[in-house]
N, C-alpha and C positions, 0 to 999 in steps of 0.2 A: 410274575412279579418281575424277576431278574429278565426275563425276553423282552418284557415293553421297556425296561429301562436300559436296555443293551441299544432297543431301535429308537430311542430317543435321545440317545448319547450319538448313536451316529447321524442323526440326522442334524443335530448341532453341530457335529465337526464338519458335516457336508457345506452348511450353511455358513461356519467359519472360514472353508475353504474357499467359499464362491466371495466373500468380502474380502479375504487375503489378495486373491485375485486382481479385484476392483482397485485396490491400494497399493499394489505393486504396478499396476499400469497407469495410474495417477503418479506416482513416484517416477517412472520413466518419461512419463511425457513432461512433467516438472523438471525433470533433469535435462532433458534435449533442450527445452524453452529456456533453461535458466541461462545457458552457456552465451546464447546470444543477447538475452539481455542485459548479463551482466558487461557485456562487450558493447551494447550500445550505450550504457552509462558509463562506461569511462571514457567513451568516444566523443560523448557529449559535454562531458563536463568542462573542456578547453573555452567551448561557445560563451558558454555564462562568464565563464573568467575574464575573457578577452573584454566582453561587452561591459562588465563591471569596472574593470583598469581603465578603458575609455571614458566612461561617465565620471570616474575620480578623476582622472588628468584634466577633463573640461572644468570641472568645477575648482580644484585647486591651483590651476594655471589662471581661471577667471574670475578673481573675485567681484566682479561689478555688474553680473548678470544675475539675472530670477528667474525662476521655475514653478509654475503650479506645482511640478512633484517634488519639491523641496520645502514646499510651504507647510510648517505644523499648525493646524488649527484645530480649534475643539471640534470634539471626536463626539458624534451625535450617533452616528451610526457606522457597524465596522462590514466590512465584507471578507469573508472567508472561501478560501478555496479548498476543499478537502477531496482531497483523492486517496480512494480505498479499492477494495479489490473487486474485480468481477464476477467471483463466484466467492464459495466458502471452502470449508475443509482444509483451509489453513492455520490452523490453530488459532490464536489470539491476535491473527494480524488485523483483521479488522477492528476488532472490540478495541486493542491497544490506540487506534487510530483516532475513533470515535471517543475515547474517554478522555483523549488528547484536547482534539478537538471542544469537547464540551468544558473541560478544565477552563482552557483558552477564552471560550464565548462566555462565559459565567460573568453576571451583570450586567451584560452587555447589549444592547439591540442590534440584532446582526442580520444579514442574510446571505443567502451561501450559493455556492456555484459548485454542486457536486460532480464529482469525474470517477466514472464506475457503477457498476450496477449496483453494488451494495448501499455506496453513498447515497443514490438517487433512491433507494427504497429507504434506507434508514432517516435523513431528511425529509423526504415527502410523508412519511408516517409519522414524524413528531411536530409537523406541523409548521416549517421554517419556511419564510420567506427565500422562493427559489430563483436565483437569476435564468436559470435554463437548468433544463432535464435533458438535453438533447447528447449529451457524452455520458455514454451508460458503458462503455467500453473503454477501460486503460491500454489494455493491447493493441487495440485500431487506431490507440489517439497518434496523429501523424503532427509532423511541424506546420502545415497549414491549418489543422484544427487550435493549436496551440496559439497560431495568430490571432485567429477570429477571437480565441477566447480573450486576449489581449488586449487585442481592439475594443470592446465590450466593457473590459473593465478599466481601461484607462479612461475610456471618454464616460464612462460612470464616474470615475473619482475628477475628473474635470469639471462635469456636471454639478456637482455637489451629491450626486447619489448617494453616496457612501463617503467617509472621509479617512480611511484607513483600510490597508487590503494584507491580508494573512493567506497564508498558504500552510497548509495541512499536509504532511506525504511522510513517507516512512525512508530513511537512508539504509541503503544497501552497505553491509558493514561486512558480514561474511555469509556463508552457506549457514550459519547457525544463529548468525545475530541479525537483526534489525530493528533499528531506533526508530521509533515514530519522533519528527519533530514539527515544530512550529517557527516560520520567520515572518517575519513582518518584510513588505516589498513595497507598499506606499503607504506615507510619503518617506523618499529615499534620506537616507539619512544623510546630511550636510557637513562634509568630511574639510570643510575649507578651512575652518579654524583650529582643526588637528594635526594637516599635514603642510608642509614646505613644498614649494615645486622648486627644486633645482633647476628644470630645463627651461630654455629660454622662452619666450610668452608665445603660445602659439594661436595663429589669428582663424577665426573658422567663418565659412562664408553660408549663408548671409549672416548668420550671427551666432553666440552661442548659445544663448536662449533657444533658437529653431534647430540648430544642430542637435542639443540636448534633447529636445522635447521632441525629436525624431527618433533617437533612438532610444528612448525610455521604453516606448512600446515594442522595439524588437530586445530590448533586456526582460522586460516582464514575459515574453514570448519565451527565451531562455530559460528563466528563471521555472517557467510551467513545463518546458521540453524535459527540464534535466530530472525535475522532479517526479514527471510520469516516468522516466526513465527508472530513476532510483525505485519508485514504489512498485512496479512491475517486476525488477529483479528480485524485489524485496517478497512480493507475494508468491512467486513461484520459488523461493529459498524457504519460505515458511510452511507453503503446502509441499515441498519435497521432505523438507523434516518429518512434519507432521504425519504424512503419510510412509514415511520409513519406520515412524514409532508406531504405526498402527500396525504394519506388517509384522514388527518383530513381536507386538503383544497378540497379534492372530496366532504367529508360530507358535508362540509362549501356551496360548489356549489348546490348540491342537494337539502340543503336548501331554497336556494336563486331560484332556478328555480321552486321549488314545491310553492312557494310563487307566483311568476311571473306566473305559471300556475292556481293557483287559483283565482288569479285577472283576468287573462285573461278568464276563464271559467265564473265566476261572471258578467264581462261585458258582455259576449256574452247570458247570460241569461237575463240579464236587458235588451238588445236591444230586443232580442225575446219576452218579456213582453211587452215593450213600442210598439213594430210594432201589437202586436196582441189588446192590448187597442185602438190604433191608427184607426184599421181596424173595432171593435166593433162600435166605435164612428160616423164614416161615415155611 
């Protein structure tokens, strides 16, 4: 019995060691990718900020123009762009995004454009109306892809396919903290009644409305591009943290199993010595 127990423990130790090697490798891969993803996220933030400031300047400086992107209309259908992970083993990263999206969609008629393999699988499985299933990888999502998505979404909004647009993604705060967030993209909040423009009046050619409507798709592109960058960095950070915790747990299990193995081995040796002494006395 003792020998069989020792064999089982030894096999268990080998199994945990194999798992630990995998988690360590995944932690190293996530760490190496995270550095570049974090730099990309920080480098792309000014792109969105400049576009947002430009739209604000046009709106505040010119009060006599209108744009369909500023029009607040009755909401019959909402559209959500949900950016999740390309794969699992990232702790609660994907679950947190889906939980926030479900809370925001509650009670609404919605269509969804999922980005990332896990998002495509989740919303396909739950029977949502999907705008597209093409974007199954956040890591390879480029600026041109975001332009294509923005073009489809802005055209859908102008044609009345939906009446408001949201983006659900995850903000990268630090290596240990990633906060899921939902932002309303369309219609754009009209700031003309809230801010006063002190600069001289700017004339736009061919018109303020034309320039504004031309910039909005680029503005949506910027939001999507930045959100995808933040989400990728968040996924890698969450995976690194999860794999680090898994490696530590595996190390603790190996220590515990090694202790149990040594105890079983000592028990077997003691039993053999006792049997030898008892046989010699007879």
